[in-house]
PDB file of N, CA, C, O and CB in Angstrom:
ATOM      1  N   MET A   1     -23.631  39.763 -14.922  1.00  0.00           N
ATOM      2  CA  MET A   1     -24.269  38.460 -15.039  1.00  0.00           C
ATOM      3  C   MET A   1     -25.741  38.617 -15.424  1.00  0.00           C
ATOM      4  O   MET A   1     -26.268  37.832 -16.213  1.00  0.00           O
ATOM      5  CB  MET A   1     -24.138  37.677 -13.720  1.00  0.00           C
ATOM      6  N   LYS A   2     -26.408  39.643 -14.859  1.00  0.00           N
ATOM      7  CA  LYS A   2     -27.820  39.860 -15.188  1.00  0.00           C
ATOM      8  C   LYS A   2     -28.007  40.085 -16.681  1.00  0.00           C
ATOM      9  O   LYS A   2     -28.974  39.614 -17.281  1.00  0.00           O
ATOM     10  CB  LYS A   2     -28.376  41.053 -14.406  1.00  0.00           C
ATOM     11  N   ARG A   3     -27.069  40.808 -17.264  1.00  0.00           N
ATOM     12  CA  ARG A   3     -27.163  41.117 -18.698  1.00  0.00           C
ATOM     13  C   ARG A   3     -27.036  39.851 -19.542  1.00  0.00           C
ATOM     14  O   ARG A   3     -27.712  39.704 -20.560  1.00  0.00           O
ATOM     15  CB  ARG A   3     -26.075  42.128 -19.102  1.00  0.00           C
ATOM     16  N   ILE A   4     -26.180  38.956 -19.118  1.00  0.00           N
ATOM     17  CA  ILE A   4     -25.964  37.720 -19.873  1.00  0.00           C
ATOM     18  C   ILE A   4     -27.146  36.772 -19.717  1.00  0.00           C
ATOM     19  O   ILE A   4     -27.549  36.128 -20.686  1.00  0.00           O
ATOM     20  CB  ILE A   4     -24.673  37.031 -19.417  1.00  0.00           C
ATOM     21  N   LEU A   5     -27.706  36.675 -18.519  1.00  0.00           N
ATOM     22  CA  LEU A   5     -28.793  35.731 -18.272  1.00  0.00           C
ATOM     23  C   LEU A   5     -30.161  36.423 -18.240  1.00  0.00           C
ATOM     24  O   LEU A   5     -31.005  36.114 -17.398  1.00  0.00           O
ATOM     25  CB  LEU A   5     -28.553  34.997 -16.957  1.00  0.00           C
ATOM     26  N   ASN A   6     -30.364  37.353 -19.159  1.00  0.00           N
ATOM     27  CA  ASN A   6     -31.671  37.998 -19.242  1.00  0.00           C
ATOM     28  C   ASN A   6     -32.691  36.999 -19.788  1.00  0.00           C
ATOM     29  O   ASN A   6     -32.296  35.949 -20.294  1.00  0.00           O
ATOM     30  CB  ASN A   6     -31.608  39.272 -20.138  1.00  0.00           C
ATOM     31  N   PRO A   7     -33.980  37.291 -19.703  1.00  0.00           N
ATOM     32  CA  PRO A   7     -35.003  36.326 -20.131  1.00  0.00           C
ATOM     33  C   PRO A   7     -34.851  35.837 -21.574  1.00  0.00           C
ATOM     34  O   PRO A   7     -35.097  34.665 -21.858  1.00  0.00           O
ATOM     35  CB  PRO A   7     -36.357  36.940 -19.971  1.00  0.00           C
ATOM     36  N   LYS A   8     -34.453  36.713 -22.469  1.00  0.00           N
ATOM     37  CA  LYS A   8     -34.296  36.310 -23.878  1.00  0.00           C
ATOM     38  C   LYS A   8     -33.198  35.254 -24.021  1.00  0.00           C
ATOM     39  O   LYS A   8     -33.369  34.268 -24.738  1.00  0.00           O
ATOM     40  CB  LYS A   8     -33.967  37.541 -24.762  1.00  0.00           C
ATOM     41  N   VAL A   9     -32.085  35.461 -23.342  1.00  0.00           N
ATOM     42  CA  VAL A   9     -30.970  34.499 -23.405  1.00  0.00           C
ATOM     43  C   VAL A   9     -31.367  33.191 -22.734  1.00  0.00           C
ATOM     44  O   VAL A   9     -31.047  32.114 -23.239  1.00  0.00           O
ATOM     45  CB  VAL A   9     -29.699  35.081 -22.730  1.00  0.00           C
ATOM     46  N   ARG A  10     -32.069  33.273 -21.592  1.00  0.00           N
ATOM     47  CA  ARG A  10     -32.498  32.047 -20.907  1.00  0.00           C
ATOM     48  C   ARG A  10     -33.460  31.245 -21.768  1.00  0.00           C
ATOM     49  O   ARG A  10     -33.392  30.016 -21.783  1.00  0.00           O
ATOM     50  CB  ARG A  10     -33.157  32.383 -19.567  1.00  0.00           C
ATOM     51  N   ARG A  11     -34.358  31.917 -22.489  1.00  0.00           N
ATOM     52  CA  ARG A  11     -35.260  31.192 -23.398  1.00  0.00           C
ATOM     53  C   ARG A  11     -34.455  30.467 -24.471  1.00  0.00           C
ATOM     54  O   ARG A  11     -34.750  29.318 -24.799  1.00  0.00           O
ATOM     55  CB  ARG A  11     -36.276  32.162 -24.056  1.00  0.00           C
ATOM     56  N   TRP A  12     -33.446  31.130 -25.018  1.00  0.00           N
ATOM     57  CA  TRP A  12     -32.611  30.511 -26.048  1.00  0.00           C
ATOM     58  C   TRP A  12     -31.857  29.318 -25.460  1.00  0.00           C
ATOM     59  O   TRP A  12     -31.815  28.250 -26.071  1.00  0.00           O
ATOM     60  CB  TRP A  12     -31.617  31.543 -26.642  1.00  0.00           C
ATOM     61  N   LEU A  13     -31.259  29.494 -24.275  1.00  0.00           N
ATOM     62  CA  LEU A  13     -30.541  28.394 -23.625  1.00  0.00           C
ATOM     63  C   LEU A  13     -31.460  27.216 -23.328  1.00  0.00           C
ATOM     64  O   LEU A  13     -31.052  26.060 -23.442  1.00  0.00           O
ATOM     65  CB  LEU A  13     -29.892  28.878 -22.336  1.00  0.00           C
ATOM     66  N   TYR A  14     -32.692  27.510 -22.948  1.00  0.00           N
ATOM     67  CA  TYR A  14     -33.677  26.461 -22.678  1.00  0.00           C
ATOM     68  C   TYR A  14     -33.881  25.605 -23.924  1.00  0.00           C
ATOM     69  O   TYR A  14     -33.796  24.379 -23.854  1.00  0.00           O
ATOM     70  CB  TYR A  14     -35.023  27.076 -22.219  1.00  0.00           C
ATOM     71  N   GLY A  15     -34.146  26.234 -25.049  1.00  0.00           N
ATOM     72  CA  GLY A  15     -34.356  25.491 -26.298  1.00  0.00           C
ATOM     73  C   GLY A  15     -33.145  24.687 -26.708  1.00  0.00           C
ATOM     74  O   GLY A  15     -33.267  23.528 -27.105  1.00  0.00           O
ATOM     75  N   VAL A  16     -31.983  25.291 -26.615  1.00  0.00           N
ATOM     76  CA  VAL A  16     -30.747  24.600 -26.996  1.00  0.00           C
ATOM     77  C   VAL A  16     -30.467  23.441 -26.044  1.00  0.00           C
ATOM     78  O   VAL A  16     -30.034  22.372 -26.475  1.00  0.00           O
ATOM     79  CB  VAL A  16     -29.556  25.581 -27.004  1.00  0.00           C
ATOM     80  N   SER A  17     -30.711  23.647 -24.765  1.00  0.00           N
ATOM     81  CA  SER A  17     -30.454  22.591 -23.781  1.00  0.00           C
ATOM     82  C   SER A  17     -31.353  21.389 -23.993  1.00  0.00           C
ATOM     83  O   SER A  17     -30.888  20.250 -23.957  1.00  0.00           O
ATOM     84  CB  SER A  17     -30.643  23.125 -22.375  1.00  0.00           C
ATOM     85  N   ILE A  18     -32.641  21.632 -24.215  1.00  0.00           N
ATOM     86  CA  ILE A  18     -33.574  20.529 -24.433  1.00  0.00           C
ATOM     87  C   ILE A  18     -33.201  19.767 -25.705  1.00  0.00           C
ATOM     88  O   ILE A  18     -33.207  18.536 -25.719  1.00  0.00           O
ATOM     89  CB  ILE A  18     -35.026  21.052 -24.524  1.00  0.00           C
ATOM     90  N   ALA A  19     -32.877  20.496 -26.767  1.00  0.00           N
ATOM     91  CA  ALA A  19     -32.455  19.837 -28.011  1.00  0.00           C
ATOM     92  C   ALA A  19     -31.159  19.064 -27.797  1.00  0.00           C
ATOM     93  O   ALA A  19     -31.002  17.956 -28.310  1.00  0.00           O
ATOM     94  CB  ALA A  19     -32.273  20.872 -29.143  1.00  0.00           C
ATOM     95  N   GLY A  20     -30.240  19.640 -27.047  1.00  0.00           N
ATOM     96  CA  GLY A  20     -28.969  18.980 -26.772  1.00  0.00           C
ATOM     97  C   GLY A  20     -29.133  17.685 -26.003  1.00  0.00           C
ATOM     98  O   GLY A  20     -28.396  16.725 -26.226  1.00  0.00           O
ATOM     99  N   LEU A  21     -30.096  17.657 -25.101  1.00  0.00           N
ATOM    100  CA  LEU A  21     -30.358  16.416 -24.369  1.00  0.00           C
ATOM    101  C   LEU A  21     -30.832  15.321 -25.320  1.00  0.00           C
ATOM    102  O   LEU A  21     -30.430  14.165 -25.193  1.00  0.00           O
ATOM    103  CB  LEU A  21     -31.405  16.650 -23.265  1.00  0.00           C
ATOM    104  N   GLY A  22     -31.677  15.685 -26.260  1.00  0.00           N
ATOM    105  CA  GLY A  22     -32.126  14.707 -27.258  1.00  0.00           C
ATOM    106  C   GLY A  22     -30.977  14.179 -28.096  1.00  0.00           C
ATOM    107  O   GLY A  22     -30.907  12.984 -28.382  1.00  0.00           O
ATOM    108  N   VAL A  23     -30.084  15.061 -28.487  1.00  0.00           N
ATOM    109  CA  VAL A  23     -28.906  14.649 -29.263  1.00  0.00           C
ATOM    110  C   VAL A  23     -28.005  13.744 -28.425  1.00  0.00           C
ATOM    111  O   VAL A  23     -27.470  12.757 -28.930  1.00  0.00           O
ATOM    112  CB  VAL A  23     -28.112  15.888 -29.752  1.00  0.00           C
ATOM    113  N   ALA A  24     -27.839  14.075 -27.159  1.00  0.00           N
ATOM    114  CA  ALA A  24     -27.009  13.252 -26.279  1.00  0.00           C
ATOM    115  C   ALA A  24     -27.572  11.842 -26.138  1.00  0.00           C
ATOM    116  O   ALA A  24     -26.814  10.873 -26.084  1.00  0.00           O
ATOM    117  CB  ALA A  24     -26.889  13.905 -24.904  1.00  0.00           C
ATOM    118  N   VAL A  25     -28.881  11.723 -26.079  1.00  0.00           N
ATOM    119  CA  VAL A  25     -29.497  10.390 -26.017  1.00  0.00           C
ATOM    120  C   VAL A  25     -29.295   9.664 -27.341  1.00  0.00           C
ATOM    121  O   VAL A  25     -28.962   8.479 -27.348  1.00  0.00           O
ATOM    122  CB  VAL A  25     -31.011  10.494 -25.684  1.00  0.00           C
ATOM    123  N   PHE A  26     -29.491  10.355 -28.459  1.00  0.00           N
ATOM    124  CA  PHE A  26     -29.329   9.742 -29.778  1.00  0.00           C
ATOM    125  C   PHE A  26     -27.929   9.155 -29.950  1.00  0.00           C
ATOM    126  O   PHE A  26     -27.774   8.065 -30.501  1.00  0.00           O
ATOM    127  CB  PHE A  26     -29.605  10.772 -30.880  1.00  0.00           C
ATOM    128  N   TYR A  27     -26.914   9.874 -29.481  1.00  0.00           N
ATOM    129  CA  TYR A  27     -25.533   9.409 -29.622  1.00  0.00           C
ATOM    130  C   TYR A  27     -25.064   8.569 -28.432  1.00  0.00           C
ATOM    131  O   TYR A  27     -23.866   8.345 -28.261  1.00  0.00           O
ATOM    132  CB  TYR A  27     -24.610  10.595 -29.796  1.00  0.00           C
ATOM    133  N   ASP A  28     -26.001   8.110 -27.620  1.00  0.00           N
ATOM    134  CA  ASP A  28     -25.706   7.238 -26.480  1.00  0.00           C
ATOM    135  C   ASP A  28     -24.756   7.867 -25.460  1.00  0.00           C
ATOM    136  O   ASP A  28     -23.990   7.163 -24.802  1.00  0.00           O
ATOM    137  CB  ASP A  28     -25.116   5.948 -26.975  1.00  0.00           C
ATOM    138  N   LEU A  29     -24.808   9.173 -25.335  1.00  0.00           N
ATOM    139  CA  LEU A  29     -24.026   9.842 -24.299  1.00  0.00           C
ATOM    140  C   LEU A  29     -24.797   9.855 -22.977  1.00  0.00           C
ATOM    141  O   LEU A  29     -24.203   9.923 -21.901  1.00  0.00           O
ATOM    142  CB  LEU A  29     -23.674  11.282 -24.732  1.00  0.00           C
ATOM    143  N   LEU A  30     -26.123   9.789 -23.076  1.00  0.00           N
ATOM    144  CA  LEU A  30     -27.007   9.714 -21.910  1.00  0.00           C
ATOM    145  C   LEU A  30     -28.016   8.595 -22.141  1.00  0.00           C
ATOM    146  O   LEU A  30     -28.487   8.419 -23.265  1.00  0.00           O
ATOM    147  CB  LEU A  30     -27.735  11.081 -21.654  1.00  0.00           C
ATOM    148  N   PRO A  31     -28.351   7.849 -21.118  1.00  0.00           N
ATOM    149  CA  PRO A  31     -29.421   6.859 -21.287  1.00  0.00           C
ATOM    150  C   PRO A  31     -30.772   7.582 -21.346  1.00  0.00           C
ATOM    151  O   PRO A  31     -30.954   8.593 -20.668  1.00  0.00           O
ATOM    152  CB  PRO A  31     -29.404   5.809 -20.120  1.00  0.00           C
ATOM    153  N   PRO A  32     -31.712   7.085 -22.139  1.00  0.00           N
ATOM    154  CA  PRO A  32     -33.018   7.740 -22.257  1.00  0.00           C
ATOM    155  C   PRO A  32     -33.717   7.957 -20.916  1.00  0.00           C
ATOM    156  O   PRO A  32     -34.429   8.946 -20.738  1.00  0.00           O
ATOM    157  CB  PRO A  32     -33.909   6.928 -23.150  1.00  0.00           C
ATOM    158  N   GLU A  33     -33.516   7.038 -19.978  1.00  0.00           N
ATOM    159  CA  GLU A  33     -34.167   7.154 -18.672  1.00  0.00           C
ATOM    160  C   GLU A  33     -33.697   8.396 -17.908  1.00  0.00           C
ATOM    161  O   GLU A  33     -34.421   8.908 -17.054  1.00  0.00           O
ATOM    162  CB  GLU A  33     -33.898   5.902 -17.841  1.00  0.00           C
ATOM    163  N   SER A  34     -32.501   8.875 -18.209  1.00  0.00           N
ATOM    164  CA  SER A  34     -31.968  10.021 -17.482  1.00  0.00           C
ATOM    165  C   SER A  34     -32.660  11.334 -17.848  1.00  0.00           C
ATOM    166  O   SER A  34     -32.530  12.321 -17.124  1.00  0.00           O
ATOM    167  CB  SER A  34     -30.490  10.142 -17.741  1.00  0.00           C
ATOM    168  N   LEU A  35     -33.387  11.357 -18.951  1.00  0.00           N
ATOM    169  CA  LEU A  35     -34.103  12.581 -19.332  1.00  0.00           C
ATOM    170  C   LEU A  35     -35.141  12.964 -18.282  1.00  0.00           C
ATOM    171  O   LEU A  35     -35.471  14.140 -18.131  1.00  0.00           O
ATOM    172  CB  LEU A  35     -34.782  12.401 -20.697  1.00  0.00           C
ATOM    173  N   ALA A  36     -35.652  11.977 -17.562  1.00  0.00           N
ATOM    174  CA  ALA A  36     -36.628  12.258 -16.506  1.00  0.00           C
ATOM    175  C   ALA A  36     -36.005  13.092 -15.382  1.00  0.00           C
ATOM    176  O   ALA A  36     -36.727  13.701 -14.593  1.00  0.00           O
ATOM    177  CB  ALA A  36     -37.189  10.945 -15.937  1.00  0.00           C
ATOM    178  N   VAL A  37     -34.696  13.123 -15.307  1.00  0.00           N
ATOM    179  CA  VAL A  37     -34.004  13.934 -14.306  1.00  0.00           C
ATOM    180  C   VAL A  37     -33.482  15.240 -14.916  1.00  0.00           C
ATOM    181  O   VAL A  37     -33.590  16.301 -14.302  1.00  0.00           O
ATOM    182  CB  VAL A  37     -32.842  13.138 -13.687  1.00  0.00           C
ATOM    183  N   TRP A  38     -32.922  15.159 -16.112  1.00  0.00           N
ATOM    184  CA  TRP A  38     -32.296  16.326 -16.730  1.00  0.00           C
ATOM    185  C   TRP A  38     -33.288  17.379 -17.205  1.00  0.00           C
ATOM    186  O   TRP A  38     -33.056  18.573 -17.013  1.00  0.00           O
ATOM    187  CB  TRP A  38     -31.460  15.888 -17.883  1.00  0.00           C
ATOM    188  N   VAL A  39     -34.383  16.959 -17.817  1.00  0.00           N
ATOM    189  CA  VAL A  39     -35.346  17.938 -18.345  1.00  0.00           C
ATOM    190  C   VAL A  39     -35.941  18.799 -17.232  1.00  0.00           C
ATOM    191  O   VAL A  39     -35.976  20.021 -17.383  1.00  0.00           O
ATOM    192  CB  VAL A  39     -36.473  17.220 -19.103  1.00  0.00           C
ATOM    193  N   PRO A  40     -36.408  18.228 -16.125  1.00  0.00           N
ATOM    194  CA  PRO A  40     -36.915  19.101 -15.058  1.00  0.00           C
ATOM    195  C   PRO A  40     -35.848  20.050 -14.498  1.00  0.00           C
ATOM    196  O   PRO A  40     -36.162  21.170 -14.096  1.00  0.00           O
ATOM    197  CB  PRO A  40     -37.475  18.254 -13.931  1.00  0.00           C
ATOM    198  N   LEU A  41     -34.603  19.606 -14.474  1.00  0.00           N
ATOM    199  CA  LEU A  41     -33.532  20.479 -13.999  1.00  0.00           C
ATOM    200  C   LEU A  41     -33.371  21.683 -14.929  1.00  0.00           C
ATOM    201  O   LEU A  41     -33.271  22.820 -14.468  1.00  0.00           O
ATOM    202  CB  LEU A  41     -32.204  19.699 -13.896  1.00  0.00           C
ATOM    203  N   VAL A  42     -33.347  21.432 -16.223  1.00  0.00           N
ATOM    204  CA  VAL A  42     -33.232  22.521 -17.196  1.00  0.00           C
ATOM    205  C   VAL A  42     -34.428  23.465 -17.079  1.00  0.00           C
ATOM    206  O   VAL A  42     -34.265  24.685 -17.111  1.00  0.00           O
ATOM    207  CB  VAL A  42     -33.130  21.960 -18.635  1.00  0.00           C
ATOM    208  N   VAL A  43     -35.620  22.906 -16.944  1.00  0.00           N
ATOM    209  CA  VAL A  43     -36.823  23.726 -16.802  1.00  0.00           C
ATOM    210  C   VAL A  43     -36.728  24.593 -15.557  1.00  0.00           C
ATOM    211  O   VAL A  43     -37.040  25.783 -15.606  1.00  0.00           O
ATOM    212  CB  VAL A  43     -38.080  22.844 -16.740  1.00  0.00           C
ATOM    213  N   ALA A  44     -36.304  24.016 -14.452  1.00  0.00           N
ATOM    214  CA  ALA A  44     -36.218  24.768 -13.202  1.00  0.00           C
ATOM    215  C   ALA A  44     -35.165  25.873 -13.272  1.00  0.00           C
ATOM    216  O   ALA A  44     -35.374  26.959 -12.733  1.00  0.00           O
ATOM    217  CB  ALA A  44     -35.904  23.827 -12.046  1.00  0.00           C
ATOM    218  N   LEU A  45     -34.057  25.612 -13.920  1.00  0.00           N
ATOM    219  CA  LEU A  45     -32.984  26.598 -13.992  1.00  0.00           C
ATOM    220  C   LEU A  45     -33.249  27.716 -14.992  1.00  0.00           C
ATOM    221  O   LEU A  45     -32.875  28.863 -14.748  1.00  0.00           O
ATOM    222  CB  LEU A  45     -31.703  25.919 -14.345  1.00  0.00           C
ATOM    223  N   LEU A  46     -33.889  27.396 -16.112  1.00  0.00           N
ATOM    224  CA  LEU A  46     -33.991  28.373 -17.190  1.00  0.00           C
ATOM    225  C   LEU A  46     -35.406  28.828 -17.510  1.00  0.00           C
ATOM    226  O   LEU A  46     -35.599  29.626 -18.428  1.00  0.00           O
ATOM    227  CB  LEU A  46     -33.388  27.812 -18.409  1.00  0.00           C
ATOM    228  N   ASN A  47     -36.393  28.346 -16.782  1.00  0.00           N
ATOM    229  CA  ASN A  47     -37.780  28.686 -17.091  1.00  0.00           C
ATOM    230  C   ASN A  47     -38.028  30.192 -17.005  1.00  0.00           C
ATOM    231  O   ASN A  47     -37.679  30.840 -16.018  1.00  0.00           O
ATOM    232  CB  ASN A  47     -38.722  27.951 -16.145  1.00  0.00           C
ATOM    233  N   VAL A  48     -38.633  30.727 -18.053  1.00  0.00           N
ATOM    234  CA  VAL A  48     -38.998  32.135 -18.114  1.00  0.00           C
ATOM    235  C   VAL A  48     -40.424  32.215 -18.644  1.00  0.00           C
ATOM    236  O   VAL A  48     -40.718  31.643 -19.694  1.00  0.00           O
ATOM    237  CB  VAL A  48     -38.002  32.954 -19.015  1.00  0.00           C
ATOM    238  N   PRO A  49     -41.322  32.914 -17.938  1.00  0.00           N
ATOM    239  CA  PRO A  49     -42.682  33.052 -18.450  1.00  0.00           C
ATOM    240  C   PRO A  49     -42.700  33.818 -19.776  1.00  0.00           C
ATOM    241  O   PRO A  49     -41.745  34.516 -20.115  1.00  0.00           O
ATOM    242  CB  PRO A  49     -43.566  33.761 -17.420  1.00  0.00           C
ATOM    243  N   LYS A  50     -43.784  33.678 -20.505  1.00  0.00           N
ATOM    244  CA  LYS A  50     -43.910  34.337 -21.802  1.00  0.00           C
ATOM    245  C   LYS A  50     -43.721  35.850 -21.698  1.00  0.00           C
ATOM    246  O   LYS A  50     -43.204  36.475 -22.624  1.00  0.00           O
ATOM    247  CB  LYS A  50     -45.266  34.028 -22.411  1.00  0.00           C
ATOM    248  N   GLU A  51     -44.134  36.436 -20.583  1.00  0.00           N
ATOM    249  CA  GLU A  51     -44.021  37.875 -20.401  1.00  0.00           C
ATOM    250  C   GLU A  51     -42.576  38.329 -20.271  1.00  0.00           C
ATOM    251  O   GLU A  51     -42.284  39.509 -20.462  1.00  0.00           O
ATOM    252  CB  GLU A  51     -44.799  38.302 -19.186  1.00  0.00           C
ATOM    253  N   GLY A  52     -41.666  37.412 -19.950  1.00  0.00           N
ATOM    254  CA  GLY A  52     -40.254  37.729 -19.908  1.00  0.00           C
ATOM    255  C   GLY A  52     -39.698  38.053 -18.531  1.00  0.00           C
ATOM    256  O   GLY A  52     -38.481  38.157 -18.381  1.00  0.00           O
ATOM    257  N   GLY A  53     -40.535  38.214 -17.530  1.00  0.00           N
ATOM    258  CA  GLY A  53     -40.054  38.499 -16.188  1.00  0.00           C
ATOM    259  C   GLY A  53     -39.900  37.242 -15.383  1.00  0.00           C
ATOM    260  O   GLY A  53     -40.249  36.157 -15.847  1.00  0.00           O
ATOM    261  N   PRO A  54     -39.382  37.371 -14.185  1.00  0.00           N
ATOM    262  CA  PRO A  54     -39.262  36.191 -13.331  1.00  0.00           C
ATOM    263  C   PRO A  54     -40.628  35.717 -12.889  1.00  0.00           C
ATOM    264  O   PRO A  54     -41.548  36.528 -12.781  1.00  0.00           O
ATOM    265  CB  PRO A  54     -38.387  36.487 -12.112  1.00  0.00           C
ATOM    266  N   PRO A  55     -40.792  34.424 -12.629  1.00  0.00           N
ATOM    267  CA  PRO A  55     -42.074  33.926 -12.148  1.00  0.00           C
ATOM    268  C   PRO A  55     -42.457  34.624 -10.841  1.00  0.00           C
ATOM    269  O   PRO A  55     -41.603  34.878  -9.990  1.00  0.00           O
ATOM    270  CB  PRO A  55     -42.020  32.395 -11.948  1.00  0.00           C
ATOM    271  N   THR A  56     -43.742  34.931 -10.691  1.00  0.00           N
ATOM    272  CA  THR A  56     -44.205  35.574  -9.475  1.00  0.00           C
ATOM    273  C   THR A  56     -45.221  34.699  -8.779  1.00  0.00           C
ATOM    274  O   THR A  56     -45.867  33.859  -9.405  1.00  0.00           O
ATOM    275  CB  THR A  56     -44.801  36.945  -9.777  1.00  0.00           C
ATOM    276  N   ASP A  57     -45.358  34.898  -7.489  1.00  0.00           N
ATOM    277  CA  ASP A  57     -46.347  34.157  -6.705  1.00  0.00           C
ATOM    278  C   ASP A  57     -47.632  34.969  -6.704  1.00  0.00           C
ATOM    279  O   ASP A  57     -47.705  36.020  -6.068  1.00  0.00           O
ATOM    280  CB  ASP A  57     -45.843  33.885  -5.238  1.00  0.00           C
ATOM    281  N   ALA A  58     -48.645  34.486  -7.414  1.00  0.00           N
ATOM    282  CA  ALA A  58     -49.915  35.214  -7.530  1.00  0.00           C
ATOM    283  C   ALA A  58     -50.770  35.102  -6.289  1.00  0.00           C
ATOM    284  O   ALA A  58     -51.809  35.756  -6.203  1.00  0.00           O
ATOM    285  CB  ALA A  58     -50.693  34.711  -8.712  1.00  0.00           C
ATOM    286  N   GLY A  59     -50.364  34.289  -5.319  1.00  0.00           N
ATOM    287  CA  GLY A  59     -51.162  34.038  -4.139  1.00  0.00           C
ATOM    288  C   GLY A  59     -50.951  35.051  -3.118  1.00  0.00           C
ATOM    289  O   GLY A  59     -51.557  34.984  -2.048  1.00  0.00           O
TER     290      GLY A  59
END
């Protein structure tokens, strides 16, 4: 599973997911108001920092 969900793949899934949400709204599969819920979920699940590693707590 780690190999499949490496940072490079998660970045790709992030882009595809965000674009897919826009397409779903365009074709009336999702109401526009629902993006306020779906986009943060996608960000939380697939967010990868530019460096490619998991987010770290700098504190």
